[in-house]
A tleap script that builds the chain and sets N, CA, C and O, in Angstrom:
source leaprc.protein.ff14SB
mol = sequence {
  NMET LYS THR LYS ILE ALA ILE SER LEU ALA
  THR ALA TYR LEU LEU THR PHE THR VAL LEU
  CYS ALA THR ASN THR LEU THR VAL ALA CYS
  SER PHE MET TYR LEU PHE SER PRO VAL ALA
  THR VAL ILE MET VAL LEU VAL VAL LEU THR
  GLU LYS GLY TYR HIE TYR ARG GLU LEU THR
  ASP ASP GLU GLU TRP GLY TYR ARG ASP LYS
  ASP LYS ASN LYS LEU ARG LEU CPHE
}
set mol.1.N position { -164.662 11.589 -82.782 }
set mol.1.CA position { -163.506 11.081 -83.370 }
set mol.1.C position { -163.554 9.646 -83.373 }
set mol.1.O position { -163.232 9.040 -84.395 }
set mol.2.N position { -163.934 9.020 -82.308 }
set mol.2.CA position { -164.017 7.587 -82.271 }
set mol.2.C position { -164.914 7.015 -83.289 }
set mol.2.O position { -164.655 5.956 -83.859 }
set mol.3.N position { -166.037 7.761 -83.531 }
set mol.3.CA position { -167.021 7.374 -84.600 }
set mol.3.C position { -166.330 7.369 -85.880 }
set mol.3.O position { -166.422 6.344 -86.555 }
set mol.4.N position { -165.623 8.394 -86.340 }
set mol.4.CA position { -164.932 8.468 -87.615 }
set mol.4.C position { -163.991 7.417 -87.757 }
set mol.4.O position { -163.840 6.906 -88.867 }
set mol.5.N position { -163.316 7.015 -86.743 }
set mol.5.CA position { -162.274 5.931 -86.845 }
set mol.5.C position { -163.046 4.648 -87.089 }
set mol.5.O position { -162.648 3.865 -87.951 }
set mol.6.N position { -164.121 4.396 -86.377 }
set mol.6.CA position { -164.889 3.131 -86.488 }
set mol.6.C position { -165.465 2.997 -87.914 }
set mol.6.O position { -165.458 1.916 -88.503 }
set mol.7.N position { -165.970 4.146 -88.456 }
set mol.7.CA position { -166.551 4.072 -89.820 }
set mol.7.C position { -165.511 3.872 -90.880 }
set mol.7.O position { -165.732 3.149 -91.852 }
set mol.8.N position { -164.317 4.543 -90.693 }
set mol.8.CA position { -163.244 4.447 -91.583 }
set mol.8.C position { -162.686 2.944 -91.659 }
set mol.8.O position { -162.515 2.389 -92.744 }
set mol.9.N position { -162.429 2.361 -90.504 }
set mol.9.CA position { -161.994 1.000 -90.337 }
set mol.9.C position { -162.942 -0.050 -91.095 }
set mol.9.O position { -162.576 -0.849 -91.956 }
set mol.10.N position { -164.151 0.112 -90.624 }
set mol.10.CA position { -165.202 -0.848 -91.278 }
set mol.10.C position { -165.289 -0.698 -92.707 }
set mol.10.O position { -165.378 -1.706 -93.408 }
set mol.11.N position { -165.269 0.594 -93.274 }
set mol.11.CA position { -165.361 0.799 -94.697 }
set mol.11.C position { -164.058 0.187 -95.382 }
set mol.11.O position { -164.130 -0.467 -96.423 }
set mol.12.N position { -162.883 0.445 -94.728 }
set mol.12.CA position { -161.689 -0.139 -95.366 }
set mol.12.C position { -161.792 -1.670 -95.398 }
set mol.12.O position { -161.460 -2.295 -96.405 }
set mol.13.N position { -162.248 -2.267 -94.298 }
set mol.13.CA position { -162.330 -3.641 -94.182 }
set mol.13.C position { -163.311 -4.182 -95.374 }
set mol.13.O position { -162.967 -5.066 -96.159 }
set mol.14.N position { -164.439 -3.600 -95.397 }
set mol.14.CA position { -165.471 -4.121 -96.417 }
set mol.14.C position { -165.026 -3.859 -97.829 }
set mol.14.O position { -165.240 -4.685 -98.716 }
set mol.15.N position { -164.380 -2.659 -98.060 }
set mol.15.CA position { -163.851 -2.417 -99.429 }
set mol.15.C position { -162.722 -3.420 -99.761 }
set mol.15.O position { -162.655 -3.921 -100.883 }
set mol.16.N position { -161.860 -3.704 -98.810 }
set mol.16.CA position { -160.819 -4.792 -99.158 }
set mol.16.C position { -161.412 -6.133 -99.355 }
set mol.16.O position { -160.936 -6.872 -100.217 }
set mol.17.N position { -162.451 -6.520 -98.599 }
set mol.17.CA position { -163.205 -7.719 -98.769 }
set mol.17.C position { -163.807 -7.778 -100.229 }
set mol.17.O position { -163.717 -8.784 -100.933 }
set mol.18.N position { -164.398 -6.663 -100.601 }
set mol.18.CA position { -164.997 -6.761 -101.950 }
set mol.18.C position { -164.136 -6.818 -103.035 }
set mol.18.O position { -164.410 -7.485 -104.033 }
set mol.19.N position { -162.889 -6.028 -102.896 }
set mol.19.CA position { -161.921 -6.127 -103.955 }
set mol.19.C position { -161.306 -7.530 -104.017 }
set mol.19.O position { -161.095 -8.051 -105.112 }
set mol.20.N position { -161.010 -8.158 -102.857 }
set mol.20.CA position { -160.485 -9.516 -102.964 }
set mol.20.C position { -161.411 -10.437 -103.558 }
set mol.20.O position { -160.974 -11.260 -104.363 }
set mol.21.N position { -162.771 -10.407 -103.236 }
set mol.21.CA position { -163.618 -11.299 -103.811 }
set mol.21.C position { -163.914 -11.098 -105.251 }
set mol.21.O position { -164.139 -12.046 -106.004 }
set mol.22.N position { -163.912 -9.809 -105.642 }
set mol.22.CA position { -164.177 -9.524 -107.122 }
set mol.22.C position { -162.957 -9.887 -108.043 }
set mol.22.O position { -163.109 -10.230 -109.215 }
set mol.23.N position { -161.799 -9.791 -107.456 }
set mol.23.CA position { -160.605 -10.232 -108.278 }
set mol.23.C position { -160.224 -11.682 -108.258 }
set mol.23.O position { -159.363 -12.134 -109.013 }
set mol.24.N position { -160.895 -12.419 -107.361 }
set mol.24.CA position { -160.540 -13.902 -107.149 }
set mol.24.C position { -159.198 -14.088 -106.801 }
set mol.24.O position { -158.591 -15.050 -107.271 }
set mol.25.N position { -158.615 -13.250 -105.993 }
set mol.25.CA position { -157.268 -13.413 -105.431 }
set mol.25.C position { -157.427 -13.597 -103.904 }
set mol.25.O position { -158.233 -12.947 -103.239 }
set mol.26.N position { -156.589 -14.538 -103.399 }
set mol.26.CA position { -156.599 -14.789 -102.027 }
set mol.26.C position { -157.989 -15.292 -101.501 }
set mol.26.O position { -158.552 -14.737 -100.557 }
set mol.27.N position { -158.461 -16.270 -102.099 }
set mol.27.CA position { -159.799 -16.762 -101.793 }
set mol.27.C position { -159.913 -17.269 -100.339 }
set mol.27.O position { -160.973 -17.220 -99.716 }
set mol.28.N position { -158.798 -17.743 -99.850 }
set mol.28.CA position { -158.947 -18.144 -98.417 }
set mol.28.C position { -159.103 -16.985 -97.514 }
set mol.28.O position { -159.838 -17.051 -96.529 }
set mol.29.N position { -158.395 -15.867 -97.840 }
set mol.29.CA position { -158.595 -14.671 -97.030 }
set mol.29.C position { -159.941 -14.030 -97.229 }
set mol.29.O position { -160.532 -13.462 -96.311 }
set mol.30.N position { -160.417 -14.138 -98.468 }
set mol.30.CA position { -161.843 -13.689 -98.706 }
set mol.30.C position { -162.821 -14.539 -97.925 }
set mol.30.O position { -163.801 -13.994 -97.416 }
set mol.31.N position { -162.629 -15.761 -97.805 }
set mol.31.CA position { -163.500 -16.612 -96.976 }
set mol.31.C position { -163.533 -16.228 -95.446 }
set mol.31.O position { -164.575 -16.124 -94.799 }
set mol.32.N position { -162.291 -16.034 -94.960 }
set mol.32.CA position { -162.146 -15.553 -93.571 }
set mol.32.C position { -162.796 -14.210 -93.322 }
set mol.32.O position { -163.486 -13.980 -92.329 }
set mol.33.N position { -162.532 -13.319 -94.302 }
set mol.33.CA position { -163.068 -11.946 -94.143 }
set mol.33.C position { -164.571 -11.961 -94.205 }
set mol.33.O position { -165.237 -11.144 -93.569 }
set mol.34.N position { -165.129 -12.925 -94.999 }
set mol.34.CA position { -166.657 -13.088 -95.169 }
set mol.34.C position { -167.225 -13.531 -93.765 }
set mol.34.O position { -168.306 -13.085 -93.379 }
set mol.35.N position { -166.584 -14.299 -93.105 }
set mol.35.CA position { -167.002 -14.800 -91.697 }
set mol.35.C position { -167.063 -13.584 -90.734 }
set mol.35.O position { -168.009 -13.474 -89.954 }
set mol.36.N position { -166.078 -12.688 -90.781 }
set mol.36.CA position { -165.938 -11.621 -89.854 }
set mol.36.C position { -166.510 -10.344 -90.286 }
set mol.36.O position { -166.554 -9.408 -89.487 }
set mol.37.N position { -166.984 -10.218 -91.566 }
set mol.37.CA position { -167.701 -8.962 -91.913 }
set mol.37.C position { -168.857 -8.496 -91.120 }
set mol.37.O position { -169.001 -7.287 -90.937 }
set mol.38.N position { -169.696 -9.353 -90.634 }
set mol.38.CA position { -170.801 -9.042 -89.779 }
set mol.38.C position { -170.385 -8.403 -88.399 }
set mol.38.O position { -171.045 -7.543 -87.817 }
set mol.39.N position { -169.239 -8.925 -87.971 }
set mol.39.CA position { -168.582 -8.418 -86.737 }
set mol.39.C position { -168.216 -7.003 -86.866 }
set mol.39.O position { -168.563 -6.165 -86.034 }
set mol.40.N position { -167.444 -6.710 -88.013 }
set mol.40.CA position { -167.056 -5.378 -88.207 }
set mol.40.C position { -168.198 -4.424 -88.370 }
set mol.40.O position { -168.148 -3.315 -87.838 }
set mol.41.N position { -169.201 -4.799 -89.067 }
set mol.41.CA position { -170.354 -3.962 -89.170 }
set mol.41.C position { -171.113 -3.716 -87.834 }
set mol.41.O position { -171.505 -2.573 -87.599 }
set mol.42.N position { -171.346 -4.725 -86.941 }
set mol.42.CA position { -172.012 -4.643 -85.843 }
set mol.42.C position { -171.210 -3.731 -84.844 }
set mol.42.O position { -171.779 -2.888 -84.149 }
set mol.43.N position { -169.877 -3.948 -84.815 }
set mol.43.CA position { -169.097 -3.003 -83.985 }
set mol.43.C position { -169.154 -1.614 -84.422 }
set mol.43.O position { -169.178 -0.704 -83.594 }
set mol.44.N position { -169.178 -1.396 -85.702 }
set mol.44.CA position { -169.250 0.011 -86.145 }
set mol.44.C position { -170.617 0.637 -85.709 }
set mol.44.O position { -170.665 1.767 -85.224 }
set mol.45.N position { -171.725 -0.141 -85.902 }
set mol.45.CA position { -173.089 0.408 -85.545 }
set mol.45.C position { -173.039 0.652 -84.029 }
set mol.45.O position { -173.505 1.701 -83.583 }
set mol.46.N position { -172.518 -0.232 -83.251 }
set mol.46.CA position { -172.612 0.043 -81.745 }
set mol.46.C position { -171.874 1.234 -81.360 }
set mol.46.O position { -172.343 1.993 -80.512 }
set mol.47.N position { -170.653 1.475 -81.969 }
set mol.47.CA position { -169.903 2.755 -81.682 }
set mol.47.C position { -170.661 3.907 -82.098 }
set mol.47.O position { -170.701 4.893 -81.362 }
set mol.48.N position { -171.283 3.884 -83.231 }
set mol.48.CA position { -172.026 5.036 -83.711 }
set mol.48.C position { -173.188 5.326 -82.796 }
set mol.48.O position { -173.455 6.476 -82.445 }
set mol.49.N position { -173.924 4.191 -82.386 }
set mol.49.CA position { -175.119 4.487 -81.561 }
set mol.49.C position { -174.825 4.868 -80.156 }
set mol.49.O position { -175.613 5.574 -79.528 }
set mol.50.N position { -173.701 4.418 -79.632 }
set mol.50.CA position { -173.361 4.799 -78.140 }
set mol.50.C position { -172.514 5.963 -78.041 }
set mol.50.O position { -172.091 6.315 -76.940 }
set mol.51.N position { -172.207 6.645 -79.189 }
set mol.51.CA position { -171.377 7.835 -79.125 }
set mol.51.C position { -172.145 8.951 -78.327 }
set mol.51.O position { -173.330 9.227 -78.517 }
set mol.52.N position { -171.273 9.593 -77.356 }
set mol.52.CA position { -171.850 10.650 -76.486 }
set mol.52.C position { -171.228 12.003 -76.721 }
set mol.52.O position { -171.270 12.881 -75.858 }
set mol.53.N position { -170.650 12.168 -77.892 }
set mol.53.CA position { -169.818 13.392 -78.224 }
set mol.53.C position { -170.635 14.698 -78.224 }
set mol.53.O position { -170.145 15.765 -77.855 }
set mol.54.N position { -171.879 14.567 -78.646 }
set mol.54.CA position { -172.668 15.758 -78.861 }
set mol.54.C position { -173.847 15.735 -77.836 }
set mol.54.O position { -174.462 14.697 -77.593 }
set mol.55.N position { -174.114 16.870 -77.280 }
set mol.55.CA position { -175.156 17.006 -76.212 }
set mol.55.C position { -176.410 17.664 -76.884 }
set mol.55.O position { -176.373 18.810 -77.331 }
set mol.56.N position { -177.500 16.880 -76.927 }
set mol.56.CA position { -178.613 17.267 -77.625 }
set mol.56.C position { -179.470 18.088 -76.564 }
set mol.56.O position { -179.297 17.837 -75.371 }
set mol.57.N position { -180.315 18.982 -76.918 }
set mol.57.CA position { -181.250 19.692 -75.941 }
set mol.57.C position { -182.322 18.675 -75.772 }
set mol.57.O position { -182.469 17.796 -76.621 }
set mol.58.N position { -183.057 18.749 -74.747 }
set mol.58.CA position { -184.128 17.950 -74.271 }
set mol.58.C position { -185.427 18.332 -75.086 }
set mol.58.O position { -185.599 19.525 -75.337 }
set mol.59.N position { -186.291 17.462 -75.488 }
set mol.59.CA position { -187.452 17.877 -76.151 }
set mol.59.C position { -188.412 18.306 -75.096 }
set mol.59.O position { -188.465 17.885 -73.941 }
set mol.60.N position { -189.202 19.254 -75.693 }
set mol.60.CA position { -190.196 19.883 -74.709 }
set mol.60.C position { -191.485 18.899 -74.706 }
set mol.60.O position { -191.502 17.858 -75.364 }
set mol.61.N position { -192.489 19.308 -73.951 }
set mol.61.CA position { -193.737 18.486 -73.793 }
set mol.61.C position { -194.444 18.411 -75.186 }
set mol.61.O position { -195.000 17.379 -75.562 }
set mol.62.N position { -194.398 19.506 -75.901 }
set mol.62.CA position { -195.193 19.476 -77.154 }
set mol.62.C position { -194.344 18.877 -78.285 }
set mol.62.O position { -194.777 18.968 -79.433 }
set mol.63.N position { -193.193 18.283 -78.056 }
set mol.63.CA position { -192.340 17.833 -79.179 }
set mol.63.C position { -192.238 16.213 -78.844 }
set mol.63.O position { -191.800 15.780 -77.778 }
set mol.64.N position { -192.696 15.426 -79.892 }
set mol.64.CA position { -192.542 14.028 -79.652 }
set mol.64.C position { -191.218 13.448 -80.175 }
set mol.64.O position { -190.636 12.536 -79.588 }
set mol.65.N position { -190.788 13.993 -81.260 }
set mol.65.CA position { -189.594 13.513 -81.972 }
set mol.65.C position { -189.071 14.553 -82.887 }
set mol.65.O position { -189.735 15.575 -83.059 }
set mol.66.N position { -187.939 14.383 -83.487 }
set mol.66.CA position { -187.503 15.354 -84.335 }
set mol.66.C position { -185.971 15.392 -84.549 }
set mol.66.O position { -185.243 14.665 -83.875 }
set mol.67.N position { -185.516 16.173 -85.414 }
set mol.67.CA position { -184.114 16.369 -85.568 }
set mol.67.C position { -183.575 17.311 -84.495 }
set mol.67.O position { -183.603 18.532 -84.654 }
set mol.68.N position { -183.112 16.760 -83.462 }
set mol.68.CA position { -182.755 17.615 -82.185 }
set mol.68.C position { -181.539 18.438 -82.539 }
set mol.68.O position { -181.366 19.490 -81.923 }
set mol.69.N position { -180.671 18.064 -83.479 }
set mol.69.CA position { -179.397 18.820 -83.704 }
set mol.69.C position { -179.686 19.981 -84.834 }
set mol.69.O position { -178.843 20.802 -85.196 }
set mol.70.N position { -180.866 19.904 -85.262 }
set mol.70.CA position { -181.149 20.944 -86.365 }
set mol.70.C position { -182.175 21.976 -85.754 }
set mol.70.O position { -183.081 21.682 -84.975 }
set mol.71.N position { -181.894 23.177 -86.214 }
set mol.71.CA position { -182.933 24.213 -85.831 }
set mol.71.C position { -184.070 24.260 -86.765 }
set mol.71.O position { -183.859 24.329 -87.976 }
set mol.72.N position { -185.268 24.229 -86.279 }
set mol.72.CA position { -186.426 24.075 -87.115 }
set mol.72.C position { -186.558 25.246 -88.227 }
set mol.72.O position { -186.963 25.074 -89.376 }
set mol.73.N position { -186.165 26.386 -87.697 }
set mol.73.CA position { -186.291 27.617 -88.640 }
set mol.73.C position { -185.128 27.533 -89.813 }
set mol.73.O position { -185.240 28.258 -90.802 }
set mol.74.N position { -184.125 26.723 -89.692 }
set mol.74.CA position { -183.121 26.504 -90.695 }
set mol.74.C position { -183.534 25.474 -91.679 }
set mol.74.O position { -182.999 25.471 -92.787 }
set mol.75.N position { -184.443 24.598 -91.370 }
set mol.75.CA position { -184.823 23.476 -92.237 }
set mol.75.C position { -185.655 23.957 -93.577 }
set mol.75.O position { -185.667 23.283 -94.607 }
set mol.76.N position { -186.269 25.067 -93.447 }
set mol.76.CA position { -186.994 25.737 -94.509 }
set mol.76.C position { -188.108 24.906 -95.089 }
set mol.76.O position { -188.523 25.078 -96.235 }
set mol.77.N position { -188.627 23.904 -94.171 }
set mol.77.CA position { -189.767 23.064 -94.625 }
set mol.77.C position { -190.975 23.402 -93.809 }
set mol.77.O position { -192.053 22.920 -94.155 }
set mol.78.N position { -190.910 24.129 -92.832 }
set mol.78.CA position { -192.117 24.338 -91.948 }
set mol.78.C position { -192.495 25.805 -92.040 }
set mol.78.O position { -193.458 26.235 -91.405 }
savepdb mol mol.pdb
quit
């Protein structure tokens, strides 16, 4: 839930920033939003990467990496 909120807020912020800059309205607000847009993006990335909501199974010794949340038999590629 926290991840969805962070993604939604960052998307709304960046969409508002894009619309303000594209329409050339409130150029001062657009300038300030430009300065803080990396902050919104970095916070969103940190929230997504540190989310602990789903418990993945541990990889076995013969598995080096993979899609831990997907069943290999359901991918239909192997």
